N, C-alpha and C positions, 0 to 999 in steps of 0.2 A: 414926471412933471413936478413943478414945485407945488407944495400944498400950503394952505393957510392954517395957522395955529388957532386953537379955540381961544375965545376971548378970556376965559377964566381957567387957566391951566393949574388949578390949585393942587391937584394930585401930584403933578410933577414938581411943583414948588415944595410941597411937603417932603417928597422923596429926596429932592436935592438937599434939603435941609438936613435930612437924616444922613446923607452921605458926607456932608460937610462936618457934621458932628463926629462921624467916624474918623474922618481925616485928622481931626484934632485929638483922636485917641481918647475920647471921653466915654467912660462906661459907668453906668450906675452902680455904686457900691452899696451892698447890703450891710446889715448889722453884723453879719458873720465875716466881714472882709478880713483878710489876713495881710498885714503889711509885710514888706520885705524884711524888716528887722525882726518881726515876730517869727517869720518863716526861718530866719537864720538861727534864732535862739532855739526853735523847735528842732532844727536839723542838728545842732550841737548835742542835743539830748538823745535824738532818735535815729539819726542816720546810721545804718549798720556798718558802712565802710569806715566812718569816722570813729564809731565806738570800738571797732576792731583795732584801729590804730591807737586809740587811747589805751586799751589794755596791753597792746604790744609795747607801748611806751612805759607803762607801769612795770611790766616784767623786765624791760630793758634797763630800768634804773638799778636793778639788783646786780647787774654785771659788774658795776664798780665795787660793790661790797664783796661779791664773790672773788674778784681779783685781789682786793685788799686782804682777804682772809689768808692768802698764801704768804703774806709778809708777817702776819701776827702769830703769836705763840699758840700752839695747840696743846690741849690738856686732855688726857685720856685716863679713865679709871676702869678698874676691873675687879671683880669679886667672884670667887668660886667656892662652892661648898659641896663636898662629896662624901658618900658613905663607902668605905673601903673594906674589903676582906682579903687577906693575904695568906699564903701558904709558905711557912718558913721551916726548913729541915736542917737540924743541927745534930750530927752524930746519930743518925737514924731516928732522931726524935723530931716529930713534926708538930708544929703548932699553927693555929689559925687565928691570928689577931684580927679583931673586928673593931674598926675605929672610924672616927669622923676627921676629915681634913678640911681646913679652910685657908683661903688665901685672898688678900686684898692688896691692891696696888694703885698708885696714881703716878702718872708720868707727864712731865712738861717738856715740850720740844720747841725750841726757837731757832729758826734759821739764821745763820750769820752770813754765810756765803751761799746764795741760792739764786743763780741767774734765771732759772726757770720760773721761780716765784716772782721775780721782778718783771719778767716779760708778761706773765699772766696778769699782774696788776695793771700794767700799762695797757694791755689788751682789753681788760675789763673796762677801764676808763674810756678807751676809744669806742668800745661797743655801746656803752651808755650814751656817749655823745652822738654816735651815729643814729641810734634809735630816736633820740630827742630831735635830731635834724629831720629824720623821716616823719616824725609826728608833726613837726612844724610844716613840712611840705603837704601832709594830708590835710592840715587845717586850712592852708591856702587853697588847696585843691577843692575842699568843701565849699569855700566861698565862691569859687568860679563855677562849680557844678550847681550850687543852689541858686545863685543869681542867674546863671544861664537857663536853668529850668524855669525860674520865675518869669524871665523875659520871654522865653519861648511860649509859655502859657499866655502871657499878655499879647504877644504877637499873634497867637492863634485866635485870641478874642478879637483883636483888631481885624484880622483877616475875615473872621466870620461876620463881624459888623459891616465890613465893607462889601462883601459879596451879598449879604442880605439887603443892604442899601441899594446895590446895583440891581438885584433882582426886583426889589420893590419899585425901583425907577422904571425898569423895563415893563413891569406889570402895569403900571399906570400908563406908560407910553402905549402899551398894547391896547388898553381900553380907549385911549384917545384915538388911536389909529382906526379902531373898529367903529367908533362913533363918526369919525370923519368919513370913513368909507360908506357908512349908511347914509350920510348926507350927500354923498357924491363928491366930496372934496378930497378924498384920499384914494389910494390905490391898493390893490391886492398885494403888490410887491412890498409896500411899506409894512403891511401886516405880517407877511411871511418873514421879512428881515427881522422885525422885532421879536416874533415868536421864536425864531431860530436862536437868537441871542438869549431869550428868556429861558429856553430849555437848557442851554449851556449854563446859564447862571444858576438854575436849580441844581444842576449836577455839582457845581462849584460849592454851593451851600452845603450839600451833603458831605462833600469831601472836607470842607472846612470844619464841620461839626465833628467828624472823625478825628481830625488833627487836634482839635481843641480837647477832646476827651483824652487822647493819648498824652498830650502835654500835661494835662491836669493830673493824670495818674502817675506820670513821672515825678512831678513835684510832690505829690502825696507820698510816694515811696521814700523821698529824701527827708521830709519833715515828720513822717510817721503818723500822719493823721489825715482825715478828709479835708479837702480844700474847698472853702467857700468862694466868695468873690474876692478878687484881687484889687489892690490899689492900682490905679492907672497913671500913666505919665501925665504930668501937668501940661495943660494946653499952652502955657507960656514957656515951655522948656526951651532952653537955649544952650548951645554948646559952649563949654568954658573956653576961655582963651587958650591957645596952644601952649603946652608945657615948654618952658624956655630951656630945659635940659637937652643937651645934645645926645646923639646916640652913644657917643663915647662915654658920657657920664652914666647913661643907663647900663652900658656894658660893664663899666667898672663896678657898679652896684651889683650886677648879676654875678660877676666873678667873686665878689666878696661876700654876698649875703644869700645867694640862691640856696635854699635848704637841701635840694637834691645834690648839688655840687658839694655842699658841706658833708652830707652823709657819705658820698663816695670818697671824699678826702679822708674822713675818719676810717672808712673801709680800707684804704691803703695802709693806714697805721695799724689796723687790726692784722692785716696780712703781714706787715713788717714784723710785728711782735710774734707772729706764728713762726717766722724764720728764726727769731731769737730763741723761742721755745725749743725748736728742733736742734739748734746749735748747742743749747745747754746740755743736751745728752752727751756731749763730749767733755763737759767741764766738771770739776769736782764740786762736791757739796759739803759744807761744814755746818753742823748743828750743835747748839748747846742743849744738853739733855740733863734733866734732873728727875729723880724718881724716889718714891717712898713706898715700901711694901711691908706688909705684916703677914706672917704665916703661922699656922697652927697645925702641927703634924702633917706637914706638906708632903713628905714621903715616908716610906717605911723606916728609913734610916733616922728620921727626925721624929719618930713616934713620941707623942706626949711632950714635944718640945715646941716652944713658941719662939719665933725669931722676928726681929725688926731690922730691915735693911734701908739705908739711906745712901743715895749715890748722886754725884754731880760731876759733870765732865763734858768733853767734846767728842763729837762723832764725825769722822771724816769718811766720805764715800767717794771713791775714784773710779769712774767708768773706764774700762780697758777695751773691751770689744763687745759689740752687740750684733755681729753678723752683717754689718753694713746698713742696718736700718736707720741709724742716725743720719748718715750721709744722704741716704735716699730721701728721708723726710725733709732734710734741709733743702735739697734741690727742688723737691715738690713745693715746699713753701715759697721758695724764691720765684718759681714759675707762677704761683698764685698771686704774689705781689706784683709782678709785671703785668699780669692779666688785669688786676685791679687798676693799675695806672692807665692801661689802654682803654678800659671801660670809662674811666673818668674823662679822658680826652674826648672820647666819642660823645659822651653826654654833654660835655662843655660845648662842643661844636653844634650839637643839636639845639641846645638851649639858646645859644647866640643866634642861630638861624631863626628860631621862633621869636626871639626878642626883636630882631630886625623886622620880621614880618608884622609883629604887633605894633612896633613903633611907626612903621610906614602906614599901617592901617589907621591908627589913631590920627596921624598927621593928615591923611587924605580925607578922613571922615568929616572934618570941619568944612572943607570946601564942598564935599559931596552933599552934606545936609543943607548948606546954604543954597546950592543949586536946585535941590529937590523942593525946598520951600518955595523958591521962585517958580518951579515947574507946577506945583500944586496951585499957586495963585494964578498962573497963566492958564491952567486947565479950567479953573473956575470962570475966568474971564471968557475963555473960548466957549464954554457952555452957554453963558449969557449971550455972547455974540451970535452963536449958532441959532439960539432960540429966536433972537430978533431977526436974523436973516431968513429963517423959515417963515416968520410972519410976513416978511417983505417979499417972499417968493423967490429968494435968491438961493437958499440952501434947501436940501431935502431931508427926509427922515433918516437916511443912512448917515448923513453928516452929523446929526444929533447923536446917533448911537455911537459913532466913532469918538465924538467929543466926550461922551459919558465914559467910554472905555479908557480914554486917555486920562481922565480925572481919576478913575479908580486905580489905574496903574501907578500914577504919580503918588497918590495917597499911600498905597501899599509900599512902594519903594522908600518913601519918606519915613514911614514907621519902622521899616527894617533898618534903614541907615541909622536912625536914632538909637535903636537897641544895639546895633552892632558897635556903635561908638561907645556906649556905656560898658558893654562887655569887653570891648577892646582895651579900655583903660584898666580894667581889672586884670586882664590877661598880661598886659604890659608890666604891671606891678608884680604880678605873680612870677613872671619870668625873671624880674630883677630881685625877687625875694623880699619885697617890701610890703606885700599885701597883708592887711590886718582888718580887725573888726571895724575900725574907724572908717575904712573905705566902704564897708557895707552901709554904714550910716550916711556916708556922703552920697552914695548912689541912691539910697532910699529917700533922700531929701528931694529927689526929682519926681517922686510919686506922691499921690494923694489918695 
């Protein structure tokens, strides 16, 4: 049967106000709140994955210098000092000279024709560029991971606030049902319905707390410190107007600027120079060589003699046969180059698929958020209408519980849609290779 509402449902009013506040994603921020920008700066310093990429990039910079060294002259020096004792027999007469010998030399070698050195230099440049592109990719990946973890933690907070609001609402409703039952205006069924949903809400609160803790720990692992309270999404958050760029424009950007594609493109050049290095095993090498040496009693024949030698000239080395190793190494390097090309094509296809997915997601998020805003407003109106209908004896307790559940679901979906939109815009730019620190500041401007 229909039941009458109490004249002063102040507990329900207060609980509904709590739920409305949660729907707007408002959370009290303490003095230790960490903003998204602060979290990003901390992640740049402390995230272990990014730090590993930073040092990999630092090491990769040396490949260019290592390759260049093969084109520059090499200078080597040597010095030796020995104590010698010899046995010399002349016409049955043996003597044993005991003497010191010393030798010092310095040699300069400069390649004139050395295709192996040229290939190594080009390969070193390509390796440096590839590592730099990989570091750029890791920087963009850090932004996505950091913002994603921050948003997941915020959504976990929203979830917890919403389920706590729902639980509090059901708790107050349970008290109202009990008082109405004691007055003979309610039913046992109403009490059982509310209690069943209250028990389920308590379980949801516990689950939401576990999720909140897990997301906070994930964020802490990225920024390298304990996480206090977080900035929350502004209550007046509005989706930006849709980007006028077409998918083809985004695709062109991705093919040109995506750092992962750049890294693999440089990887093909590295593999190509590996082919040239192998082929150089069949080609002659011409070096300019200059040397200077000074010797004192270098051998027994030059005992007590000092000599100084100066030489300058060309040295030509012509490979003739190496057992087939050069041909085998060349074929192996060519196979590696073709494999690198295939891997680049596979990665290009994957990135373009992801780009289309993110593009469509961002485009549909605008309409989805608008629809969910209306759904939340409608759910609030339904709550009020159901309350009035109960007072008039038209609706029953179950109708109110269903209206509360509908409001909770709409608020949760709206929060998730807003966060998905923000993260989707970053993923879209990351796929296109345009994601930068300015984008973090832009997203952070939506929080307070």
